[in-house]
N, C-alpha and C positions, 0 to 999 in steps of 0.2 A: 263726802263720808271723810272720815277722819284718816289721818296717816299714822298708824303704829306699827309696833315692832312685834311681832308673836314668837316667844321663846320657844312654843312646843315645836314650832318648824326649824329651830336652830340646828338639829343633827343633820337634816337635809342641807343644808348651806354649807356645813362642815364637810360632808362628803363632797361636793362639787368642787370647794376649795382645796382639798388635800388631791382631789385628782388632777387640777391644774398645776397646783405645785409639782407633783409628780412629772407629768407632760412638760413642766418646762424646766427640767434640772435641779429639783432641789430635793435633798435626801436628810435623812435623818429628822424627817419629820416628824415631831410627837408632840399631843395635844397638851395644852397647859391651861390652867383655871386663872382666867384674868380678873373675873371680879365674881361676885356670887352667883353661883350657877350658870356662867357666863363663859365659854371656852372657846380658847384660838389654839392657834398653832405655833410652835417656834421650830425652824428648819435652818437647814444651811444651804448656801447658793454656790455656785462658782466666783460668783463677785461679792457677794454679803451672806451674811446670817440675818433672818428677819422674825419678828414677832408680829403675827397677822391677829386682830380682832376679827370678828365676822358678825354681818349683820345681816339677817336673813327675811326676805318679805316676800308674800303672798299677793300675786298678782289680784285684785287690782292695786294694790299699795303700791308707792313708790319709795324707795329707799331715801332715809333723811339722814343727814351727819349724825355722827358720835358729839356728845356734849362735851363743853369745854374740860369738865372735871374728867370724863372718860379719856378724852384726848391727852390730858396732862399725865394721868395716871399711867397711860399705855406708854406714852414717849419716856416718861420717868424710868420705868421698869426696862424700857430697851435699853437707854443709857446705863443704866447697871449692869446690864449683861451684854455690853458690847455689841449690840444688835439694831437693825434699822425696823420702827414702827411703822405698819401699815394695816390699814384697814381694808376689809374685803366687803363690798355690798353686792348680795346675792338675791335675785328676785325670780322666784319659782312659779310656775303656773299650778293647777290642781292636780296634776300627775307628778310632780316634784320634780320636772324636768326645768333645765334654765329656761327663763323666758326672755332674757337678754344675758349680753355679756359680762362676767363679773365685772364691777368697776372697782380699781383700785386706787386708794388714795395713801401717799406717802407723809408720814408725819412727822420724821424725824431724818 
């Protein structure tokens, strides 16, 4: 089976990431358009401000890394705004529950 990203489940992943951010002390969390129809978050934390791009996958699909172009675009945006760039990889089951812990990758 081919590994692919399903944009229609993106809101589910965003909700899980937003919950995680709140539970881990981030505040002033706001949605940010990162690329065409691809939203992430900007949030403030006690240690650093972050920008997060989210990839959501439905089981049995497995997360795959962002392309070099996507990484460069996110890292560049982070630098311009004085933020640290992250990617959150979210895998959900058929009921939209987390199927595994959110995987975080720091890009800058």
